[in-house]
Structure formats: C-alpha cells, structure tokens
KEZALUM-197446 format. One record per atom (N, C-alpha, C, CB): atom name; residue in one letter; x, y, z. Coordinates in pm, whole numbers, m for minus. Glycine has a CB too. Layout:
// residues N
("CA" "a" (X Y Z))
...
***
This chain:
// residues 146
("N" "m" (2203 102 m1894))
("CA" "m" (2365 58 m1891))
("C" "m" (2394 m117 m1848))
("CB" "m" (2451 167 m1755))
("N" "r" (2480 m107 m1910))
("CA" "r" (2525 m285 m1886))
("C" "r" (2568 m297 m1781))
("CB" "r" (2635 m357 m1971))
("N" "m" (2556 m389 m1707))
("CA" "m" (2595 m468 m1592))
("C" "m" (2724 m592 m1645))
("CB" "m" (2439 m544 m1528))
("N" "l" (2800 m559 m1533))
("CA" "l" (2928 m659 m1598))
("C" "l" (2953 m747 m1434))
("CB" "l" (3115 m536 m1672))
("N" "g" (2882 m876 m1440))
("CA" "g" (2856 m972 m1382))
("C" "g" (2743 m999 m1352))
("CB" "g" (2909 m978 m1305))
("N" "p" (2714 m1121 m1240))
("CA" "p" (2584 m1175 m1187))
("C" "p" (2557 m1045 m1091))
("CB" "p" (2595 m1340 m1103))
("N" "v" (2422 m1040 m1087))
("CA" "v" (2334 m940 m917))
("C" "v" (2344 m999 m854))
("CB" "v" (2184 m894 m878))
("N" "n" (2462 m983 m723))
("CA" "n" (2401 m1050 m554))
("C" "n" (2291 m1041 m503))
("CB" "n" (2455 m1002 m441))
("N" "t" (2147 m1092 m488))
("CA" "t" (2003 m1020 m498))
("C" "t" (2055 m1072 m256))
("CB" "t" (1795 m1152 m656))
("N" "a" (2142 m1129 m252))
("CA" "a" (2068 m1199 m118))
("C" "a" (2130 m1059 6))
("CB" "a" (2153 m1416 m74))
("N" "t" (2059 m1050 64))
("CA" "t" (2127 m932 151))
("C" "t" (2215 m927 268))
("CB" "t" (2041 m865 196))
("N" "p" (2267 m886 308))
("CA" "p" (2367 m932 480))
("C" "p" (2331 m968 541))
("CB" "p" (2425 m868 574))
("N" "a" (2169 m965 580))
("CA" "a" (2104 m1074 704))
("C" "a" (2148 m1232 650))
("CB" "a" (1895 m1063 716))
("N" "t" (2096 m1190 496))
("CA" "t" (2037 m1385 443))
("C" "t" (2151 m1436 446))
("CB" "t" (1961 m1434 263))
("N" "l" (2266 m1376 421))
("CA" "l" (2406 m1412 374))
("C" "l" (2482 m1506 521))
("CB" "l" (2502 m1242 328))
("N" "s" (2451 m1422 652))
("CA" "s" (2498 m1467 785))
("C" "s" (2426 m1533 869))
("CB" "s" (2535 m1378 852))
("N" "e" (2255 m1569 807))
("CA" "e" (2204 m1675 920))
("C" "e" (2256 m1800 896))
("CB" "e" (2050 m1695 927))
("N" "p" (2219 m1867 1009))
("CA" "p" (2263 m2020 1054))
("C" "p" (2115 m2050 991))
("CB" "p" (2303 m2068 1253))
("N" "a" (2203 m2171 976))
("CA" "a" (2035 m2254 834))
("C" "a" (1957 m2335 924))
("CB" "a" (2092 m2409 665))
("N" "w" (1970 m2302 1090))
("CA" "w" (1854 m2415 1156))
("C" "w" (1728 m2222 1225))
("CB" "w" (1976 m2580 1370))
("N" "l" (1795 m2102 1172))
("CA" "l" (1739 m1985 1200))
("C" "l" (1594 m1963 1118))
("CB" "l" (1844 m1880 1168))
("N" "g" (1609 m2022 981))
("CA" "g" (1466 m2054 890))
("C" "g" (1366 m2073 981))
("CB" "g" (1466 m2191 791))
("N" "p" (1382 m2261 1003))
("CA" "p" (1249 m2310 1086))
("C" "p" (1244 m2213 1178))
("CB" "p" (1248 m2460 1158))
("N" "l" (1347 m2219 1263))
("CA" "l" (1292 m2172 1387))
("C" "l" (1213 m2034 1403))
("CB" "l" (1399 m2167 1471))
("N" "r" (1213 m1963 1253))
("CA" "r" (1186 m1844 1257))
("C" "r" (1019 m1883 1216))
("CB" "r" (1289 m1745 1160))
("N" "w" (998 m1997 1148))
("CA" "w" (873 m2045 1085))
("C" "w" (779 m2094 1197))
("CB" "w" (902 m2162 979))
("N" "l" (840 m2156 1315))
("CA" "l" (797 m2236 1426))
("C" "l" (705 m2145 1513))
("CB" "l" (922 m2293 1507))
("N" "g" (802 m2023 1508))
("CA" "g" (796 m1897 1610))
("C" "g" (620 m1866 1526))
("CB" "g" (968 m1735 1585))
("N" "l" (626 m1801 1391))
("CA" "l" (509 m1807 1306))
("C" "l" (355 m1896 1342))
("CB" "l" (572 m1863 1182))
("N" "l" (445 m1993 1319))
("CA" "l" (330 m2098 1330))
("C" "l" (224 m2072 1474))
("CB" "l" (411 m2263 1340))
("N" "a" (365 m2031 1631))
("CA" "a" (266 m2062 1769))
("C" "a" (187 m1891 1755))
("CB" "a" (387 m2099 1967))
("N" "l" (245 m1804 1648))
("CA" "l" (171 m1692 1656))
("C" "l" (51 m1737 1625))
("CB" "l" (213 m1584 1579))
("N" "c" (77 m1794 1495))
("CA" "c" (m108 m1826 1413))
("C" "c" (m160 m1929 1437))
("CB" "c" (m132 m1839 1251))
("N" "a" (m141 m1997 1593))
("CA" "a" (m216 m2137 1621))
("C" "a" (m364 m2083 1626))
("CB" "a" (m166 m2224 1779))
("N" "a" (m386 m1965 1736))
("CA" "a" (m490 m1929 1784))
("C" "a" (m621 m1893 1676))
("CB" "a" (m445 m1826 1862))
("N" "y" (m584 m1829 1581))
("CA" "y" (m620 m1808 1451))
("C" "y" (m670 m1933 1421))
("CB" "y" (m515 m1759 1362))
("N" "l" (m564 m2007 1331))
("CA" "l" (m585 m2149 1294))
("C" "l" (m665 m2213 1390))
("CB" "l" (m460 m2224 1280))
("N" "q" (m691 m2223 1520))
("CA" "q" (m770 m2348 1601))
("C" "q" (m929 m2255 1551))
("CB" "q" (m722 m2372 1833))
("N" "g" (m908 m2065 1569))
("CA" "g" (m1015 m2068 1583))
("C" "g" (m1094 m2063 1481))
("CB" "g" (m1034 m2003 1651))
("N" "g" (m1073 m1997 1299))
("CA" "g" (m1108 m2049 1189))
("C" "g" (m1134 m2167 1149))
("CB" "g" (m1051 m2022 1131))
("N" "l" (m1083 m2277 1218))
("CA" "l" (m1083 m2445 1202))
("C" "l" (m1233 m2481 1301))
("CB" "l" (m902 m2533 1287))
("N" "s" (m1196 m2423 1420))
("CA" "s" (m1371 m2467 1505))
("C" "s" (m1444 m2361 1464))
("CB" "s" (m1389 m2472 1702))
("N" "k" (m1476 m2280 1458))
("CA" "k" (m1638 m2179 1355))
("C" "k" (m1636 m2272 1250))
("CB" "k" (m1615 m1970 1268))
("N" "a" (m1541 m2267 1137))
("CA" "a" (m1624 m2394 1066))
("C" "a" (m1656 m2491 1106))
("CB" "a" (m1584 m2446 981))
("N" "w" (m1607 m2576 1213))
("CA" "w" (m1652 m2703 1203))
("C" "w" (m1776 m2654 1348))
("CB" "w" (m1507 m2847 1224))
("N" "d" (m1811 m2582 1334))
("CA" "d" (m1929 m2550 1427))
("C" "d" (m2061 m2378 1370))
("CB" "d" (m1820 m2514 1606))
("N" "l" (m2038 m2380 1247))
("CA" "l" (m2069 m2236 1252))
("C" "l" (m2212 m2215 1277))
("CB" "l" (m2030 m2165 1126))
("N" "s" (m2297 m2249 1345))
("CA" "s" (m2385 m2220 1460))
("C" "s" (m2345 m2154 1580))
("CB" "s" (m2433 m2326 1502))
("N" "a" (m2247 m2244 1584))
("CA" "a" (m2192 m2182 1754))
("C" "a" (m2112 m2092 1685))
("CB" "a" (m2088 m2296 1889))
("N" "a" (m2082 m2045 1548))
("CA" "a" (m1953 m1903 1546))
("C" "a" (m2071 m1856 1499))
("CB" "a" (m1776 m1884 1437))
("N" "t" (m2194 m1856 1473))
("CA" "t" (m2261 m1746 1408))
("C" "t" (m2348 m1677 1562))
("CB" "t" (m2376 m1812 1260))
("N" "a" (m2387 m1757 1629))
("CA" "a" (m2428 m1736 1792))
("C" "a" (m2336 m1644 1835))
("CB" "a" (m2420 m1873 1894))
("N" "e" (m2170 m1688 1833))
("CA" "e" (m2083 m1604 1929))
("C" "e" (m2077 m1473 1861))
("CB" "e" (m1931 m1664 1956))
("N" "m" (m2091 m1451 1688))
("CA" "m" (m2138 m1302 1652))
("C" "m" (m2227 m1216 1688))
("CB" "m" (m2165 m1293 1560))
("N" "a" (m2362 m1325 1712))
("CA" "a" (m2456 m1221 1794))
("C" "a" (m2460 m1203 1941))
("CB" "a" (m2587 m1250 1767))
("N" "h" (m2391 m1280 2030))
("CA" "h" (m2367 m1241 2170))
("C" "h" (m2270 m1102 2153))
("CB" "h" (m2289 m1376 2262))
("N" "f" (m2178 m1081 2087))
("CA" "f" (m2104 m1003 2105))
("C" "f" (m2154 m864 1967))
("CB" "f" (m1957 m1089 2108))
("N" "g" (m2213 m898 1965))
("CA" "g" (m2355 m739 1878))
("C" "g" (m2298 m751 1740))
("CB" "g" (m2332 m499 1946))
("N" "l" (m2243 m810 1681))
("CA" "l" (m2158 m808 1553))
("C" "l" (m2287 m899 1455))
("CB" "l" (m1971 m902 1578))
("N" "q" (m2367 m769 1352))
("CA" "q" (m2418 m862 1293))
("C" "q" (m2425 m814 1123))
("CB" "q" (m2554 m892 1369))
("N" "p" (m2449 m908 1021))
("CA" "p" (m2533 m986 1038))
("C" "p" (m2470 m1083 1064))
("CB" "p" (m2612 m997 957))
("N" "a" (m2532 m1186 1170))
("CA" "a" (m2420 m1285 1235))
("C" "a" (m2360 m1395 1185))
("CB" "a" (m2459 m1336 1336))
("N" "g" (m2423 m1456 1053))
("CA" "g" (m2392 m1530 993))
("C" "g" (m2269 m1512 851))
("CB" "g" (m2507 m1564 980))
("N" "p" (m2312 m1409 823))
("CA" "p" (m2202 m1362 717))
("C" "p" (m2060 m1330 788))
("CB" "p" (m2255 m1219 637))
("N" "m" (m2076 m1248 930))
("CA" "m" (m2006 m1207 1031))
("C" "m" (m1892 m1330 1032))
("CB" "m" (m2101 m1182 1164))
("N" "a" (m1954 m1426 1030))
("CA" "a" (m1895 m1565 1139))
("C" "a" (m1835 m1619 975))
("CB" "a" (m2060 m1709 1260))
("N" "l" (m1869 m1643 875))
("CA" "l" (m1814 m1664 781))
("C" "l" (m1668 m1593 736))
("CB" "l" (m1906 m1648 710))
("N" "a" (m1680 m1466 714))
("CA" "a" (m1619 m1364 676))
("C" "a" (m1450 m1372 782))
("CB" "a" (m1736 m1227 701))
("N" "v" (m1516 m1400 952))
("CA" "v" (m1378 m1434 1034))
("C" "v" (m1365 m1585 1001))
("CB" "v" (m1385 m1404 1218))
("N" "i" (m1419 m1667 970))
("CA" "i" (m1342 m1742 908))
("C" "i" (m1251 m1772 856))
("CB" "i" (m1358 m1759 876))
("N" "v" (m1315 m1699 740))
("CA" "v" (m1213 m1674 584))
("C" "v" (m1078 m1622 653))
("CB" "v" (m1284 m1524 447))
("N" "f" (m1114 m1525 676))
("CA" "f" (m988 m1387 777))
("C" "f" (m887 m1490 837))
("CB" "f" (m1081 m1269 959))
("N" "e" (m931 m1533 951))
("CA" "e" (m833 m1607 1020))
("C" "e" (m760 m1717 1002))
("CB" "e" (m869 m1630 1101))
("N" "l" (m803 m1858 867))
("CA" "l" (m775 m1882 793))
("C" "l" (m692 m1844 683))
("CB" "l" (m836 m1898 792))
("N" "v" (m710 m1793 652))
("CA" "v" (m616 m1673 516))
("C" "v" (m535 m1599 510))
("CB" "v" (m661 m1585 458))
("N" "a" (m529 m1522 662))
("CA" "a" (m410 m1437 703))
("C" "a" (m306 m1531 768))
("CB" "a" (m455 m1318 808))
("N" "s" (m398 m1587 815))
("CA" "s" (m241 m1751 872))
("C" "s" (m170 m1815 826))
("CB" "s" (m256 m1876 919))
("N" "l" (m243 m1853 672))
("CA" "l" (m177 m1904 573))
("C" "l" (m55 m1774 519))
("CB" "l" (m296 m1954 460))
("N" "a" (m109 m1703 496))
("CA" "a" (m36 m1601 399))
("C" "a" (108 m1583 571))
("CB" "a" (m185 m1399 328))
("N" "v" (76 m1553 618))
("CA" "v" (221 m1540 717))
("C" "v" (247 m1656 689))
("CB" "v" (225 m1509 889))
("N" "l" (227 m1756 719))
("CA" "l" (265 m1922 761))
("C" "l" (402 m1933 586))
("CB" "l" (40 m2084 750))
("N" "t" (327 m1881 463))
("CA" "t" (356 m1902 358))
("C" "t" (472 m1774 290))
("CB" "t" (223 m1922 299))
("N" "g" (455 m1676 374))
("CA" "g" (529 m1525 322))
("C" "g" (487 m1477 184))
("CB" "g" (701 m1539 309))
("N" "w" (351 m1572 201))
("CA" "w" (249 m1483 93))
("C" "w" (186 m1323 146))
("CB" "w" (96 m1589 66))
("N" "q" (249 m1188 89))
("CA" "q" (208 m1091 165))
("C" "q" (196 m1053 289))
("CB" "q" (137 m1082 144))
("N" "r" (321 m1124 345))
("CA" "r" (326 m1203 514))
("C" "r" (319 m1014 563))
("CB" "r" (541 m1343 582))
("N" "a" (355 m910 516))
("CA" "a" (371 m787 642))
("C" "a" (192 m751 619))
("CB" "a" (520 m606 594))
("N" "p" (158 m747 514))
("CA" "p" (1 m667 537))
("C" "p" (m76 m787 607))
("CB" "p" (m94 m609 367))
("N" "a" (m94 m926 610))
("CA" "a" (m173 m993 649))
("C" "a" (m82 m1029 788))
("CB" "a" (m220 m1096 544))
("N" "a" (m9 m977 865))
("CA" "a" (48 m963 921))
("C" "a" (m84 m858 1039))
("CB" "a" (178 m929 844))
("N" "l" (17 m725 990))
("CA" "l" (m92 m608 1044))
("C" "l" (m224 m580 1047))
("CB" "l" (m75 m515 1002))
("N" "a" (m311 m713 915))
("CA" "a" (m472 m734 958))
("C" "a" (m499 m788 1061))
("CB" "a" (m550 m806 880))
("N" "l" (m379 m903 1100))
("CA" "l" (m405 m998 1225))
("C" "l" (m404 m912 1328))
("CB" "l" (m299 m1116 1252))
("N" "g" (m303 m800 1383))
("CA" "g" (m297 m754 1452))
("C" "g" (m398 m629 1471))
("CB" "g" (m195 m755 1448))
("N" "a" (m477 m571 1363))
("CA" "a" (m553 m460 1388))
("C" "a" (m697 m568 1444))
("CB" "a" (m571 m342 1230))
("N" "f" (m730 m646 1395))
("CA" "f" (m828 m760 1404))
("C" "f" (m829 m803 1587))
("CB" "f" (m764 m907 1286))
("N" "t" (m701 m844 1599))
("CA" "t" (m650 m862 1715))
("C" "t" (m715 m757 1853))
("CB" "t" (m500 m846 1682))
("N" "l" (m661 m611 1784))
("CA" "l" (m705 m518 1836))
("C" "l" (m857 m501 1888))
("CB" "l" (m670 m442 1760))
("N" "a" (m921 m487 1733))
("CA" "a" (m1083 m523 1731))
("C" "a" (m1130 m623 1843))
("CB" "a" (m1126 m596 1584))
("N" "a" (m1094 m715 1789))
("CA" "a" (m1187 m876 1864))
("C" "a" (m1160 m813 2028))
("CB" "a" (m1073 m1103 1828))
("N" "s" (m1028 m764 2077))
("CA" "s" (m1050 m746 2172))
("C" "s" (m1124 m647 2270))
("CB" "s" (m979 m761 2178))
("N" "v" (m1115 m554 2203))
("CA" "v" (m1193 m441 2252))
("C" "v" (m1342 m456 2256))
("CB" "v" (m1164 m329 2172))
("N" "i" (m1378 m505 2174))
("CA" "i" (m1537 m621 2142))
("C" "i" (m1540 m691 2274))
("CB" "i" (m1523 m772 1990))
("N" "a" (m1481 m791 2296))
("CA" "a" (m1433 m945 2372))
("C" "a" (m1438 m902 2513))
("CB" "a" (m1259 m1014 2331))
("N" "n" (m1348 m771 2553))
("CA" "n" (m1282 m720 2686))
("C" "n" (m1275 m582 2728))
("CB" "n" (m1152 m754 2689))
("N" "p" (m1434 m561 2744))
("CA" "p" (m1457 m419 2774))
("C" "p" (m1429 m416 2943))
("CB" "p" (m1623 m366 2722))
("N" "f" (m1313 m426 2947))
("CA" "f" (m1270 m413 3148))
("C" "f" (m1314 m308 3198))
("CB" "f" (m1105 m398 3205))
("N" "w" (m1348 m162 3109))
("CA" "w" (m1380 m33 3168))
("C" "w" (m1509 m58 3167))
("CB" "w" (m1336 98 3101))
("N" "s" (m1559 m125 3126))
("CA" "s" (m1714 m103 3183))
("C" "s" (m1849 m203 3238))
("CB" "s" (m1770 m43 3077))
("N" "v" (m1741 m304 3281))
("CA" "v" (m1790 m387 3388))
("C" "v" (m1741 m343 3535))
("CB" "v" (m1745 m532 3358))
("N" "p" (m1801 m408 3623))
("CA" "p" (m1764 m361 3761))
("C" "p" (m1638 m431 3817))
("CB" "p" (m1882 m386 3859))
("N" "a" (m1588 m320 3995))
("CA" "a" (m1436 m373 3947))
("C" "a" (m1402 m497 4025))
("CB" "a" (m1308 m257 3979))
("N" "d" (m1506 m584 4042))
("CA" "d" (m1490 m701 4100))
("C" "d" (m1476 m807 3967))
("CB" "d" (m1614 m727 4206))
("N" "s" (m1549 m793 3831))
("CA" "s" (m1549 m824 3717))
("C" "s" (m1404 m795 3639))
("CB" "s" (m1661 m761 3669))
("N" "r" (m1363 m704 3638))
("CA" "r" (m1281 m637 3632))
("C" "r" (m1100 m714 3551))
("CB" "r" (m1298 m590 3780))
("N" "p" (m1027 m767 3674))
("CA" "p" (m952 m821 3664))
("C" "p" (m923 m933 3530))
("CB" "p" (m961 m849 3770))
("N" "p" (m993 m998 3537))
("CA" "p" (m959 m1115 3409))
("C" "p" (m962 m1019 3272))
("CB" "p" (m1104 m1262 3393))
("N" "l" (m1062 m938 3287))
("CA" "l" (m1088 m914 3126))
("C" "l" (m960 m819 3112))
("CB" "l" (m1259 m830 3074))
("N" "l" (m928 m735 3184))
("CA" "l" (m815 m640 3153))
("C" "l" (m706 m744 3126))
("CB" "l" (m775 m528 3279))
("N" "n" (m681 m841 3216))
("CA" "n" (m591 m911 3162))
("C" "n" (m615 m996 2990))
("CB" "n" (m570 m1005 3280))
("N" "a" (m736 m1030 3030))
("CA" "a" (m701 m1076 2847))
("C" "a" (m702 m986 2792))
("CB" "a" (m790 m1164 2755))
("N" "f" (m743 m851 2810))
("CA" "f" (m727 m778 2707))
("C" "f" (m552 m738 2691))
("CB" "f" (m831 m654 2727))
("N" "m" (m523 m696 2737))
("CA" "m" (m314 m702 2788))
("C" "m" (m283 m803 2708))
("CB" "m" (m246 m757 2981))
("N" "e" (m316 m955 2698))
("CA" "e" (m280 m1021 2633))
("C" "e" (m236 m1022 2467))
("CB" "e" (m348 m1076 2668))
("N" "h" (m378 m967 2453))
("CA" "h" (m400 m934 2318))
("C" "h" (m375 m810 2249))
("CB" "h" (m512 m953 2299))
("N" "l" (m355 m728 2379))
("CA" "l" (m270 m616 2305))
("C" "l" (m109 m677 2255))
("CB" "l" (m250 m476 2425))
("N" "g" (m29 m732 2344))
("CA" "g" (49 m788 2316))
("C" "g" (52 m875 2213))
("CB" "g" (73 m820 2394))
("N" "l" (2 m936 2201))
("CA" "l" (m41 m1019 2060))
("C" "l" (m7 m933 1955))
("CB" "l" (m205 m1059 2042))
("N" "a" (m60 m836 1977))
("CA" "a" (m52 m788 1865))
("C" "a" (62 m629 1830))
("CB" "a" (m202 m774 1845))
("N" "g" (124 m615 1896))
("CA" "g" (229 m594 1914))
("C" "g" (315 m684 1822))
("CB" "g" (245 m598 2040))
("N" "a" (300 m832 1846))
("CA" "a" (404 m909 1813))
("C" "a" (402 m893 1682))
("CB" "a" (402 m1042 1856))
("N" "w" (197 m877 1647))
("CA" "w" (186 m927 1451))
("C" "w" (289 m791 1409))
("CB" "w" (m43 m909 1340))
("N" "g" (291 m617 1485))
("CA" "g" (346 m538 1415))
("C" "g" (500 m609 1422))
("CB" "g" (321 m389 1465))
("N" "m" (552 m625 1500))
("CA" "m" (721 m655 1490))
("C" "m" (747 m771 1374))
("CB" "m" (790 m722 1655))
("N" "v" (596 m897 1313))
("CA" "v" (634 m929 1256))
("C" "v" (662 m867 1089))
("CB" "v" (589 m1009 1293))
("N" "a" (518 m797 1104))
("CA" "a" (549 m655 968))
("C" "a" (682 m621 953))
("CB" "a" (480 m491 1003))
("N" "l" (724 m570 1051))
("CA" "l" (799 m463 1014))
("C" "l" (920 m573 1062))
("CB" "l" (768 m296 1091))
("N" "a" (984 m689 1080))
("CA" "a" (1081 m757 1036))
("C" "a" (1078 m861 901))
("CB" "a" (1111 m817 1144))
("N" "s" (951 m870 888))
("CA" "s" (915 m917 710))
("C" "s" (956 m810 599))
("CB" "s" (731 m936 681))
("N" "l" (922 m663 649))
("CA" "l" (934 m578 558))
("C" "l" (1122 m548 559))
("CB" "l" (823 m446 598))
("N" "r" (1144 m527 670))
("CA" "r" (1305 m512 673))
("C" "r" (1372 m630 584))
("CB" "r" (1365 m526 839))
("N" "h" (1355 m747 645))
("CA" "h" (1357 m885 549))
("C" "h" (1410 m838 394))
("CB" "h" (1178 m960 535))
("N" "r" (1302 m813 357))
("CA" "r" (1294 m794 230))
("C" "r" (1348 m738 166))
("CB" "r" (1226 m770 200))
("N" "q" (1352 m604 255))
("CA" "q" (1414 m474 195))
("C" "q" (1595 m474 242))
("CB" "q" (1316 m318 273))
("N" "g" (1620 m560 302))
("CA" "g" (1783 m553 394))
("C" "g" (1755 m436 462))
("CB" "g" (1952 m533 297))
("N" "p" (1915 m437 556))
("CA" "p" (1916 m406 694))
("C" "p" (1933 m266 618))
("CB" "p" (2032 m478 816))
***
C-alpha cells in the first residue's frame, strides 16, 4: 500500500500539551522514585546494614536478597525516570511496594496498642502502590494514544 504524504505519529494528547507539562510530569515521577533511589543508595553504601535488614524481616539468604533489592530499586527507578520500559517498571515497583509493606507492616498480627503506626504505614504504601499502577496506565495510554 502506497502512502501519500508524511505520517503524523503524534497523538492528540501530545499535540495539545503545554511545554511545562513534560518537566512537571518528570518531577512527579522523581518524587515517586525518591524513596527507592534513597533506599537503594543507602543500602549500597551500607551493605551490612542492608543485609541485617533483610535478615530482620526473615528474607534469606540475606546478602543476595539485599543485593537484589539494591539493583531492583535503582534500575526500576531509572527505567521510570528515563521512560525505558516505564509501564513494566512502574508495575514492578507497585508489586514490590505491596510485598514490602506486607512483610514490614503486619498490623493484623500485633497487639491493638501497636497497630496504628503499622496500619498507617501499610495504608501509605498501599496508596504508593496505587500511584505506580496509575503511572503504568498513563504510560501505556500515552504510548497508544487516547
């Protein structure tokens, strides 16, 4: 099939976006990634503390688990920030956040007087996981057009 003229690959959303929206979107993604970048870097700088943290939560073998978490947090964050495989990286960060919250904030298994801070942290992480789902959906929608 012969095409007439150039093909416009821009979606209607990208044609009508103001110039400031891209940098604002990236700053929002940076804010979402901040805890993972900080966590990965702090674990890398103190691998013995990271290994002790894994052991504290019953994750074995603790050393390799610490290394895997470091690599995951940094690589997934960089993928989100650069746009490379953003949707899968965002979904992976959301799943990681849910798993980590279940492991670190088991509010259902502690006495009632100890429950509020764990429940609060769990809910905050649940919201963060939801935000990662929204990033993945927005990334897919942006790639495919409206």
